[in-house]
Gaussian input, Z-matrix of N, CA and C with variables (Angstrom, degrees):
# hf/3-21g

backbone

0 1
 N
 C     1     B1
 C     2     B2     1     A1
 N     3     B3     2     A2     1     D1
 C     4     B4     3     A3     2     D2
 C     5     B5     4     A4     3     D3
 N     6     B6     5     A5     4     D4
 C     7     B7     6     A6     5     D5
 C     8     B8     7     A7     6     D6
 N     9     B9     8     A8     7     D7
 C    10    B10     9     A9     8     D8
 C    11    B11    10    A10     9     D9
 N    12    B12    11    A11    10    D10
 C    13    B13    12    A12    11    D11
 C    14    B14    13    A13    12    D12
 N    15    B15    14    A14    13    D13
 C    16    B16    15    A15    14    D14
 C    17    B17    16    A16    15    D15
 N    18    B18    17    A17    16    D16
 C    19    B19    18    A18    17    D17
 C    20    B20    19    A19    18    D18
 N    21    B21    20    A20    19    D19
 C    22    B22    21    A21    20    D20
 C    23    B23    22    A22    21    D21
 N    24    B24    23    A23    22    D22
 C    25    B25    24    A24    23    D23
 C    26    B26    25    A25    24    D24
 N    27    B27    26    A26    25    D25
 C    28    B28    27    A27    26    D26
 C    29    B29    28    A28    27    D27
 N    30    B30    29    A29    28    D28
 C    31    B31    30    A30    29    D29
 C    32    B32    31    A31    30    D30
 N    33    B33    32    A32    31    D31
 C    34    B34    33    A33    32    D32
 C    35    B35    34    A34    33    D33
 N    36    B36    35    A35    34    D34
 C    37    B37    36    A36    35    D35
 C    38    B38    37    A37    36    D36
 N    39    B39    38    A38    37    D37
 C    40    B40    39    A39    38    D38
 C    41    B41    40    A40    39    D39
 N    42    B42    41    A41    40    D40
 C    43    B43    42    A42    41    D41
 C    44    B44    43    A43    42    D42
 N    45    B45    44    A44    43    D43
 C    46    B46    45    A45    44    D44
 C    47    B47    46    A46    45    D45
 N    48    B48    47    A47    46    D46
 C    49    B49    48    A48    47    D47
 C    50    B50    49    A49    48    D48
 N    51    B51    50    A50    49    D49
 C    52    B52    51    A51    50    D50
 C    53    B53    52    A52    51    D51
 N    54    B54    53    A53    52    D52
 C    55    B55    54    A54    53    D53
 C    56    B56    55    A55    54    D54
 N    57    B57    56    A56    55    D55
 C    58    B58    57    A57    56    D56
 C    59    B59    58    A58    57    D57
 N    60    B60    59    A59    58    D58
 C    61    B61    60    A60    59    D59
 C    62    B62    61    A61    60    D60
 N    63    B63    62    A62    61    D61
 C    64    B64    63    A63    62    D62
 C    65    B65    64    A64    63    D63
 N    66    B66    65    A65    64    D64
 C    67    B67    66    A66    65    D65
 C    68    B68    67    A67    66    D66
 N    69    B69    68    A68    67    D67
 C    70    B70    69    A69    68    D68
 C    71    B71    70    A70    69    D69
 N    72    B72    71    A71    70    D70
 C    73    B73    72    A72    71    D71
 C    74    B74    73    A73    72    D72
 N    75    B75    74    A74    73    D73
 C    76    B76    75    A75    74    D74
 C    77    B77    76    A76    75    D75
 N    78    B78    77    A77    76    D76
 C    79    B79    78    A78    77    D77
 C    80    B80    79    A79    78    D78
 N    81    B81    80    A80    79    D79
 C    82    B82    81    A81    80    D80
 C    83    B83    82    A82    81    D81
 N    84    B84    83    A83    82    D82
 C    85    B85    84    A84    83    D83
 C    86    B86    85    A85    84    D84
 N    87    B87    86    A86    85    D85
 C    88    B88    87    A87    86    D86
 C    89    B89    88    A88    87    D87
 N    90    B90    89    A89    88    D88
 C    91    B91    90    A90    89    D89
 C    92    B92    91    A91    90    D90
 N    93    B93    92    A92    91    D91
 C    94    B94    93    A93    92    D92
 C    95    B95    94    A94    93    D93
 N    96    B96    95    A95    94    D94
 C    97    B97    96    A96    95    D95
 C    98    B98    97    A97    96    D96
 N    99    B99    98    A98    97    D97
 C   100   B100    99    A99    98    D98
 C   101   B101   100   A100    99    D99
 N   102   B102   101   A101   100   D100
 C   103   B103   102   A102   101   D101
 C   104   B104   103   A103   102   D102
 N   105   B105   104   A104   103   D103
 C   106   B106   105   A105   104   D104
 C   107   B107   106   A106   105   D105
 N   108   B108   107   A107   106   D106
 C   109   B109   108   A108   107   D107
 C   110   B110   109   A109   108   D108
 N   111   B111   110   A110   109   D109
 C   112   B112   111   A111   110   D110
 C   113   B113   112   A112   111   D111
 N   114   B114   113   A113   112   D112
 C   115   B115   114   A114   113   D113
 C   116   B116   115   A115   114   D114
 N   117   B117   116   A116   115   D115
 C   118   B118   117   A117   116   D116
 C   119   B119   118   A118   117   D117
 N   120   B120   119   A119   118   D118
 C   121   B121   120   A120   119   D119
 C   122   B122   121   A121   120   D120
 N   123   B123   122   A122   121   D121
 C   124   B124   123   A123   122   D122
 C   125   B125   124   A124   123   D123
 N   126   B126   125   A125   124   D124
 C   127   B127   126   A126   125   D125
 C   128   B128   127   A127   126   D126
 N   129   B129   128   A128   127   D127
 C   130   B130   129   A129   128   D128
 C   131   B131   130   A130   129   D129
 N   132   B132   131   A131   130   D130
 C   133   B133   132   A132   131   D131
 C   134   B134   133   A133   132   D132
 N   135   B135   134   A134   133   D133
 C   136   B136   135   A135   134   D134
 C   137   B137   136   A136   135   D135
 N   138   B138   137   A137   136   D136
 C   139   B139   138   A138   137   D137
 C   140   B140   139   A139   138   D138
 N   141   B141   140   A140   139   D139
 C   142   B142   141   A141   140   D140
 C   143   B143   142   A142   141   D141
 N   144   B144   143   A143   142   D142
 C   145   B145   144   A144   143   D143
 C   146   B146   145   A145   144   D144
 N   147   B147   146   A146   145   D145
 C   148   B148   147   A147   146   D146
 C   149   B149   148   A148   147   D147
 N   150   B150   149   A149   148   D148
 C   151   B151   150   A150   149   D149
 C   152   B152   151   A151   150   D150
 N   153   B153   152   A152   151   D151
 C   154   B154   153   A153   152   D152
 C   155   B155   154   A154   153   D153
 N   156   B156   155   A155   154   D154
 C   157   B157   156   A156   155   D155
 C   158   B158   157   A157   156   D156
 N   159   B159   158   A158   157   D157
 C   160   B160   159   A159   158   D158
 C   161   B161   160   A160   159   D159
 N   162   B162   161   A161   160   D160
 C   163   B163   162   A162   161   D161
 C   164   B164   163   A163   162   D162
 N   165   B165   164   A164   163   D163
 C   166   B166   165   A165   164   D164
 C   167   B167   166   A166   165   D165
 N   168   B168   167   A167   166   D166
 C   169   B169   168   A168   167   D167
 C   170   B170   169   A169   168   D168
 N   171   B171   170   A170   169   D169
 C   172   B172   171   A171   170   D170
 C   173   B173   172   A172   171   D171
 N   174   B174   173   A173   172   D172
 C   175   B175   174   A174   173   D173
 C   176   B176   175   A175   174   D174
 N   177   B177   176   A176   175   D175
 C   178   B178   177   A177   176   D176
 C   179   B179   178   A178   177   D177
 N   180   B180   179   A179   178   D178
 C   181   B181   180   A180   179   D179
 C   182   B182   181   A181   180   D180
 N   183   B183   182   A182   181   D181
 C   184   B184   183   A183   182   D182
 C   185   B185   184   A184   183   D183
 N   186   B186   185   A185   184   D184
 C   187   B187   186   A186   185   D185
 C   188   B188   187   A187   186   D186
 N   189   B189   188   A188   187   D187
 C   190   B190   189   A189   188   D188
 C   191   B191   190   A190   189   D189
 N   192   B192   191   A191   190   D190
 C   193   B193   192   A192   191   D191
 C   194   B194   193   A193   192   D192
 N   195   B195   194   A194   193   D193
 C   196   B196   195   A195   194   D194
 C   197   B197   196   A196   195   D195
 N   198   B198   197   A197   196   D196
 C   199   B199   198   A198   197   D197
 C   200   B200   199   A199   198   D198
 N   201   B201   200   A200   199   D199
 C   202   B202   201   A201   200   D200
 C   203   B203   202   A202   201   D201
 N   204   B204   203   A203   202   D202
 C   205   B205   204   A204   203   D203
 C   206   B206   205   A205   204   D204
 N   207   B207   206   A206   205   D205
 C   208   B208   207   A207   206   D206
 C   209   B209   208   A208   207   D207
 N   210   B210   209   A209   208   D208
 C   211   B211   210   A210   209   D209
 C   212   B212   211   A211   210   D210
 N   213   B213   212   A212   211   D211
 C   214   B214   213   A213   212   D212
 C   215   B215   214   A214   213   D213
 N   216   B216   215   A215   214   D214
 C   217   B217   216   A216   215   D215
 C   218   B218   217   A217   216   D216
 N   219   B219   218   A218   217   D217
 C   220   B220   219   A219   218   D218
 C   221   B221   220   A220   219   D219
 N   222   B222   221   A221   220   D220
 C   223   B223   222   A222   221   D221
 C   224   B224   223   A223   222   D222
 N   225   B225   224   A224   223   D223
 C   226   B226   225   A225   224   D224
 C   227   B227   226   A226   225   D225
 N   228   B228   227   A227   226   D226
 C   229   B229   228   A228   227   D227
 C   230   B230   229   A229   228   D228
 N   231   B231   230   A230   229   D229
 C   232   B232   231   A231   230   D230
 C   233   B233   232   A232   231   D231
 N   234   B234   233   A233   232   D232
 C   235   B235   234   A234   233   D233
 C   236   B236   235   A235   234   D234
 N   237   B237   236   A236   235   D235
 C   238   B238   237   A237   236   D236
 C   239   B239   238   A238   237   D237
 N   240   B240   239   A239   238   D238
 C   241   B241   240   A240   239   D239
 C   242   B242   241   A241   240   D240
 N   243   B243   242   A242   241   D241
 C   244   B244   243   A243   242   D242
 C   245   B245   244   A244   243   D243
 N   246   B246   245   A245   244   D244
 C   247   B247   246   A246   245   D245
 C   248   B248   247   A247   246   D246
 N   249   B249   248   A248   247   D247
 C   250   B250   249   A249   248   D248
 C   251   B251   250   A250   249   D249
 N   252   B252   251   A251   250   D250
 C   253   B253   252   A252   251   D251
 C   254   B254   253   A253   252   D252
 N   255   B255   254   A254   253   D253
 C   256   B256   255   A255   254   D254
 C   257   B257   256   A256   255   D255
 N   258   B258   257   A257   256   D256
 C   259   B259   258   A258   257   D257
 C   260   B260   259   A259   258   D258
 N   261   B261   260   A260   259   D259
 C   262   B262   261   A261   260   D260
 C   263   B263   262   A262   261   D261
 N   264   B264   263   A263   262   D262
 C   265   B265   264   A264   263   D263
 C   266   B266   265   A265   264   D264
 N   267   B267   266   A266   265   D265
 C   268   B268   267   A267   266   D266
 C   269   B269   268   A268   267   D267
 N   270   B270   269   A269   268   D268
 C   271   B271   270   A270   269   D269
 C   272   B272   271   A271   270   D270
 N   273   B273   272   A272   271   D271
 C   274   B274   273   A273   272   D272
 C   275   B275   274   A274   273   D273
 N   276   B276   275   A275   274   D274
 C   277   B277   276   A276   275   D275
 C   278   B278   277   A277   276   D276
 N   279   B279   278   A278   277   D277
 C   280   B280   279   A279   278   D278
 C   281   B281   280   A280   279   D279
 N   282   B282   281   A281   280   D280
 C   283   B283   282   A282   281   D281
 C   284   B284   283   A283   282   D282

   B1=1.4019
   B2=1.5780
   B3=1.3250
   B4=1.3548
   B5=1.6108
   B6=1.3208
   B7=1.4355
   B8=1.5223
   B9=1.3622
   B10=1.5488
   B11=1.5063
   B12=1.4293
   B13=1.4800
   B14=1.5926
   B15=1.2870
   B16=1.4799
   B17=1.4730
   B18=1.5241
   B19=1.3319
   B20=1.4766
   B21=1.3263
   B22=1.5476
   B23=1.4540
   B24=1.3504
   B25=1.4814
   B26=1.4702
   B27=1.2660
   B28=1.4924
   B29=1.5089
   B30=1.3557
   B31=1.4656
   B32=1.5079
   B33=1.3517
   B34=1.5794
   B35=1.4433
   B36=1.4664
   B37=1.3198
   B38=1.6571
   B39=1.4058
   B40=1.3744
   B41=1.5579
   B42=1.2782
   B43=1.4282
   B44=1.4753
   B45=1.3865
   B46=1.5498
   B47=1.4960
   B48=1.3314
   B49=1.4456
   B50=1.6297
   B51=1.3520
   B52=1.5056
   B53=1.4223
   B54=1.3128
   B55=1.4897
   B56=1.4885
   B57=1.3371
   B58=1.5106
   B59=1.5188
   B60=1.3233
   B61=1.4532
   B62=1.5181
   B63=1.2973
   B64=1.4823
   B65=1.6123
   B66=1.4221
   B67=1.4117
   B68=1.4719
   B69=1.2788
   B70=1.4763
   B71=1.4334
   B72=1.3486
   B73=1.3758
   B74=1.4755
   B75=1.3243
   B76=1.4550
   B77=1.5085
   B78=1.2999
   B79=1.4842
   B80=1.5917
   B81=1.3371
   B82=1.4014
   B83=1.6134
   B84=1.3559
   B85=1.4198
   B86=1.4686
   B87=1.3708
   B88=1.4574
   B89=1.5441
   B90=1.3418
   B91=1.4673
   B92=1.5832
   B93=1.3899
   B94=1.4010
   B95=1.4843
   B96=1.4432
   B97=1.4174
   B98=1.4862
   B99=1.4837
   B100=1.4724
   B101=1.5348
   B102=1.3112
   B103=1.3878
   B104=1.5641
   B105=1.2729
   B106=1.6356
   B107=1.4888
   B108=1.2258
   B109=1.5453
   B110=1.5760
   B111=1.3220
   B112=1.5298
   B113=1.5383
   B114=1.3906
   B115=1.3561
   B116=1.5716
   B117=1.3406
   B118=1.4567
   B119=1.5322
   B120=1.3213
   B121=1.4370
   B122=1.6431
   B123=1.3512
   B124=1.4740
   B125=1.5429
   B126=1.2609
   B127=1.4354
   B128=1.5959
   B129=1.3615
   B130=1.4994
   B131=1.4970
   B132=1.3264
   B133=1.5023
   B134=1.5041
   B135=1.3239
   B136=1.6241
   B137=1.5029
   B138=1.3364
   B139=1.4368
   B140=1.5081
   B141=1.4147
   B142=1.5439
   B143=1.5431
   B144=1.1727
   B145=1.4877
   B146=1.5545
   B147=1.2999
   B148=1.4467
   B149=1.4971
   B150=1.3559
   B151=1.4038
   B152=1.5443
   B153=1.4268
   B154=1.4437
   B155=1.5467
   B156=1.3720
   B157=1.3597
   B158=1.5857
   B159=1.2877
   B160=1.4221
   B161=1.5412
   B162=1.2932
   B163=1.4828
   B164=1.5021
   B165=1.3434
   B166=1.3561
   B167=1.5380
   B168=1.3206
   B169=1.4559
   B170=1.4863
   B171=1.3573
   B172=1.4550
   B173=1.5391
   B174=1.2813
   B175=1.4779
   B176=1.4819
   B177=1.3952
   B178=1.4319
   B179=1.6319
   B180=1.3089
   B181=1.4229
   B182=1.4923
   B183=1.3644
   B184=1.5037
   B185=1.5172
   B186=1.3609
   B187=1.4551
   B188=1.4791
   B189=1.4131
   B190=1.4755
   B191=1.5116
   B192=1.4443
   B193=1.3964
   B194=1.4874
   B195=1.3506
   B196=1.4806
   B197=1.5275
   B198=1.3774
   B199=1.5208
   B200=1.5185
   B201=1.3980
   B202=1.4903
   B203=1.5443
   B204=1.3193
   B205=1.4347
   B206=1.5450
   B207=1.3993
   B208=1.4503
   B209=1.5527
   B210=1.3182
   B211=1.5202
   B212=1.6243
   B213=1.1916
   B214=1.5118
   B215=1.4759
   B216=1.3341
   B217=1.4924
   B218=1.4724
   B219=1.3022
   B220=1.4730
   B221=1.5452
   B222=1.2750
   B223=1.4818
   B224=1.5364
   B225=1.3266
   B226=1.4291
   B227=1.5685
   B228=1.3315
   B229=1.4563
   B230=1.5437
   B231=1.2576
   B232=1.4590
   B233=1.5061
   B234=1.2882
   B235=1.5492
   B236=1.5062
   B237=1.4026
   B238=1.3240
   B239=1.5125
   B240=1.2964
   B241=1.4913
   B242=1.4744
   B243=1.3573
   B244=1.4625
   B245=1.5770
   B246=1.2515
   B247=1.5025
   B248=1.4811
   B249=1.2855
   B250=1.4838
   B251=1.5691
   B252=1.3767
   B253=1.4829
   B254=1.5153
   B255=1.3276
   B256=1.4434
   B257=1.5797
   B258=1.2861
   B259=1.3635
   B260=1.6205
   B261=1.3693
   B262=1.4320
   B263=1.5456
   B264=1.2875
   B265=1.4047
   B266=1.6338
   B267=1.2836
   B268=1.5127
   B269=1.5255
   B270=1.3838
   B271=1.4436
   B272=1.5786
   B273=1.3992
   B274=1.5201
   B275=1.4623
   B276=1.2744
   B277=1.5613
   B278=1.4834
   B279=1.1764
   B280=1.4849
   B281=1.4772
   B282=1.3884
   B283=1.4542
   B284=1.4998
   A1=114.38
   A2=114.47
   A3=120.86
   A4=110.58
   A5=117.44
   A6=120.83
   A7=114.83
   A8=111.07
   A9=115.90
   A10=106.07
   A11=115.56
   A12=114.32
   A13=111.87
   A14=114.85
   A15=123.96
   A16=106.80
   A17=121.19
   A18=119.45
   A19=116.74
   A20=115.68
   A21=123.84
   A22=108.46
   A23=118.25
   A24=122.39
   A25=111.94
   A26=120.40
   A27=127.69
   A28=107.21
   A29=119.08
   A30=118.11
   A31=116.47
   A32=115.01
   A33=117.47
   A34=110.66
   A35=126.98
   A36=124.97
   A37=105.07
   A38=115.60
   A39=125.98
   A40=109.39
   A41=119.63
   A42=123.93
   A43=118.05
   A44=109.09
   A45=115.76
   A46=113.48
   A47=117.43
   A48=118.44
   A49=110.93
   A50=114.95
   A51=115.68
   A52=117.53
   A53=117.54
   A54=121.87
   A55=113.11
   A56=118.59
   A57=122.47
   A58=106.27
   A59=117.98
   A60=119.68
   A61=110.70
   A62=114.32
   A63=121.23
   A64=109.51
   A65=116.50
   A66=121.90
   A67=108.28
   A68=116.86
   A69=123.79
   A70=108.34
   A71=120.10
   A72=128.77
   A73=112.88
   A74=123.54
   A75=124.34
   A76=111.54
   A77=121.08
   A78=125.28
   A79=102.24
   A80=110.46
   A81=116.66
   A82=114.61
   A83=114.15
   A84=115.11
   A85=118.09
   A86=116.32
   A87=122.36
   A88=111.52
   A89=115.06
   A90=121.04
   A91=110.29
   A92=113.62
   A93=114.65
   A94=116.90
   A95=114.01
   A96=114.90
   A97=109.75
   A98=118.81
   A99=115.02
   A100=116.81
   A101=116.75
   A102=121.31
   A103=111.41
   A104=113.58
   A105=120.28
   A106=105.52
   A107=118.16
   A108=118.33
   A109=109.98
   A110=115.89
   A111=120.28
   A112=105.95
   A113=118.49
   A114=123.33
   A115=113.19
   A116=114.44
   A117=117.47
   A118=110.80
   A119=116.65
   A120=122.17
   A121=111.91
   A122=112.11
   A123=115.99
   A124=111.54
   A125=116.93
   A126=118.98
   A127=109.16
   A128=116.50
   A129=123.10
   A130=111.24
   A131=117.68
   A132=118.00
   A133=111.90
   A134=113.73
   A135=118.77
   A136=100.91
   A137=110.09
   A138=117.00
   A139=113.22
   A140=109.84
   A141=119.10
   A142=108.01
   A143=125.45
   A144=123.87
   A145=109.66
   A146=117.03
   A147=120.69
   A148=110.83
   A149=113.13
   A150=117.38
   A151=117.96
   A152=109.78
   A153=119.57
   A154=110.94
   A155=118.28
   A156=121.66
   A157=107.86
   A158=119.05
   A159=118.78
   A160=112.47
   A161=116.14
   A162=120.26
   A163=111.96
   A164=121.21
   A165=121.93
   A166=108.61
   A167=117.97
   A168=121.38
   A169=112.53
   A170=119.87
   A171=120.75
   A172=108.87
   A173=120.42
   A174=122.64
   A175=111.90
   A176=119.10
   A177=122.76
   A178=105.96
   A179=114.69
   A180=113.77
   A181=114.04
   A182=116.16
   A183=119.57
   A184=112.34
   A185=117.48
   A186=122.66
   A187=110.63
   A188=118.41
   A189=121.28
   A190=110.01
   A191=113.90
   A192=115.90
   A193=115.62
   A194=119.30
   A195=124.80
   A196=107.06
   A197=116.41
   A198=114.30
   A199=109.74
   A200=119.95
   A201=125.93
   A202=108.63
   A203=114.60
   A204=120.57
   A205=112.94
   A206=110.28
   A207=119.15
   A208=114.58
   A209=114.81
   A210=118.05
   A211=112.04
   A212=116.96
   A213=119.33
   A214=111.67
   A215=118.06
   A216=121.25
   A217=111.73
   A218=120.02
   A219=123.07
   A220=109.98
   A221=117.12
   A222=117.42
   A223=110.89
   A224=118.11
   A225=120.60
   A226=112.27
   A227=115.67
   A228=122.93
   A229=105.86
   A230=119.18
   A231=121.39
   A232=113.08
   A233=111.50
   A234=122.80
   A235=105.83
   A236=121.11
   A237=123.99
   A238=113.60
   A239=118.17
   A240=122.96
   A241=106.67
   A242=119.38
   A243=119.11
   A244=118.39
   A245=115.40
   A246=118.57
   A247=111.56
   A248=120.78
   A249=123.22
   A250=106.67
   A251=114.83
   A252=116.92
   A253=110.72
   A254=116.62
   A255=119.17
   A256=106.50
   A257=120.41
   A258=123.52
   A259=111.13
   A260=113.46
   A261=120.98
   A262=107.57
   A263=113.58
   A264=119.34
   A265=109.65
   A266=115.09
   A267=118.42
   A268=113.47
   A269=114.12
   A270=116.83
   A271=113.41
   A272=112.28
   A273=112.38
   A274=110.99
   A275=118.88
   A276=118.38
   A277=111.37
   A278=124.34
   A279=128.10
   A280=112.42
   A281=119.97
   A282=122.79
   A283=113.02
   D1=-32.70
   D2=179.20
   D3=-68.19
   D4=-29.78
   D5=175.09
   D6=-66.76
   D7=-40.61
   D8=179.85
   D9=-67.77
   D10=-41.12
   D11=-178.68
   D12=-58.43
   D13=-44.75
   D14=-176.90
   D15=-63.30
   D16=-42.39
   D17=179.59
   D18=-65.14
   D19=-43.05
   D20=175.19
   D21=-57.48
   D22=-49.99
   D23=-177.31
   D24=-61.52
   D25=-39.94
   D26=174.84
   D27=-63.18
   D28=-46.21
   D29=-176.51
   D30=-69.82
   D31=-36.51
   D32=-170.68
   D33=-106.27
   D34=-12.73
   D35=-169.36
   D36=-80.60
   D37=126.12
   D38=-179.46
   D39=-59.00
   D40=126.21
   D41=168.25
   D42=-64.41
   D43=-20.23
   D44=-176.44
   D45=-87.99
   D46=-48.31
   D47=-171.42
   D48=-126.77
   D49=4.45
   D50=176.97
   D51=75.58
   D52=-0.36
   D53=174.68
   D54=-81.63
   D55=158.47
   D56=172.46
   D57=-74.91
   D58=123.22
   D59=177.12
   D60=-129.69
   D61=112.39
   D62=-179.53
   D63=-102.37
   D64=-42.52
   D65=173.60
   D66=-143.65
   D67=175.42
   D68=179.18
   D69=-158.83
   D70=165.67
   D71=176.43
   D72=-54.76
   D73=134.05
   D74=-172.30
   D75=-56.40
   D76=145.83
   D77=-179.92
   D78=-99.81
   D79=-175.38
   D80=-170.66
   D81=-57.62
   D82=-51.91
   D83=178.79
   D84=-54.52
   D85=-37.89
   D86=175.55
   D87=-66.36
   D88=-42.89
   D89=178.74
   D90=-60.97
   D91=-43.79
   D92=175.08
   D93=-61.14
   D94=-41.99
   D95=-179.30
   D96=-64.14
   D97=-44.07
   D98=178.19
   D99=-60.37
   D100=-40.55
   D101=178.95
   D102=-61.98
   D103=-49.43
   D104=-178.73
   D105=-62.83
   D106=-49.44
   D107=-175.15
   D108=-64.46
   D109=-38.74
   D110=179.53
   D111=-64.11
   D112=-49.24
   D113=-179.34
   D114=-59.05
   D115=-37.03
   D116=177.80
   D117=-67.79
   D118=-38.84
   D119=-179.81
   D120=-68.70
   D121=-44.09
   D122=-174.22
   D123=-79.04
   D124=-43.59
   D125=-174.29
   D126=-82.41
   D127=-36.55
   D128=177.20
   D129=55.27
   D130=44.06
   D131=-176.69
   D132=-65.79
   D133=152.55
   D134=-173.88
   D135=-101.49
   D136=162.13
   D137=171.50
   D138=75.56
   D139=-142.47
   D140=-173.93
   D141=-70.16
   D142=-31.06
   D143=-177.84
   D144=-70.23
   D145=-35.49
   D146=178.72
   D147=-72.10
   D148=-37.08
   D149=178.56
   D150=-70.17
   D151=-35.22
   D152=177.02
   D153=-68.20
   D154=-37.68
   D155=177.80
   D156=-67.08
   D157=-45.92
   D158=-176.56
   D159=-66.36
   D160=-41.26
   D161=172.04
   D162=-58.78
   D163=-40.99
   D164=-172.58
   D165=-75.06
   D166=-39.21
   D167=171.64
   D168=-60.45
   D169=-43.34
   D170=179.09
   D171=-63.38
   D172=-39.76
   D173=178.97
   D174=-66.19
   D175=-39.53
   D176=-179.98
   D177=-65.64
   D178=-44.45
   D179=-178.84
   D180=-64.58
   D181=-39.00
   D182=178.86
   D183=-68.42
   D184=-27.59
   D185=174.04
   D186=-68.56
   D187=-46.07
   D188=175.10
   D189=-56.07
   D190=-56.88
   D191=-174.69
   D192=-56.63
   D193=-44.34
   D194=-178.47
   D195=-66.38
   D196=-39.42
   D197=-177.87
   D198=-64.10
   D199=-31.27
   D200=177.11
   D201=-66.68
   D202=-47.30
   D203=-179.21
   D204=-56.39
   D205=-48.29
   D206=-172.80
   D207=-84.08
   D208=-30.88
   D209=-174.03
   D210=-126.89
   D211=6.69
   D212=178.66
   D213=-48.24
   D214=143.62
   D215=-174.19
   D216=-79.94
   D217=-9.38
   D218=-179.64
   D219=-155.97
   D220=167.25
   D221=-177.35
   D222=-62.57
   D223=-34.95
   D224=177.98
   D225=-55.81
   D226=-44.85
   D227=-178.82
   D228=-63.98
   D229=-43.22
   D230=-177.87
   D231=-63.10
   D232=-46.78
   D233=174.49
   D234=-54.25
   D235=-55.24
   D236=-178.11
   D237=-52.62
   D238=-46.40
   D239=179.17
   D240=-62.25
   D241=-54.99
   D242=177.62
   D243=-54.64
   D244=-42.55
   D245=173.46
   D246=-64.72
   D247=-40.96
   D248=-173.49
   D249=-69.68
   D250=-38.22
   D251=-179.89
   D252=-69.60
   D253=-38.68
   D254=-175.91
   D255=-72.39
   D256=-39.84
   D257=-175.63
   D258=-68.84
   D259=-37.08
   D260=-178.66
   D261=-69.30
   D262=-43.88
   D263=-177.56
   D264=-63.65
   D265=-44.02
   D266=171.61
   D267=-53.11
   D268=-49.05
   D269=-178.30
   D270=-64.29
   D271=-36.37
   D272=175.77
   D273=-67.55
   D274=-42.77
   D275=-178.38
   D276=-66.33
   D277=-24.96
   D278=174.33
   D279=-79.95
   D280=-21.08
   D281=-179.28
   D282=-74.42

């Protein structure tokens, strides 16, 4: 049981402030992604405007995910960013 506790502590303990960090309030890139993706769904613009919204949403999501990979406060956040980036890329490649 001690090994599991140490593994969880290592995975979720913030390297910045020492607190357990699983999730946090969305930051600017994630807010941008959410807003752009919602605008694309609600407005459903055709042509160049729709493409621009989709590309901007994709870039905002990639920005968020790469930021988590590079600057995540713990291994969990880095893994989350990498998994989200890989999953999103696969979804986009299949679209």
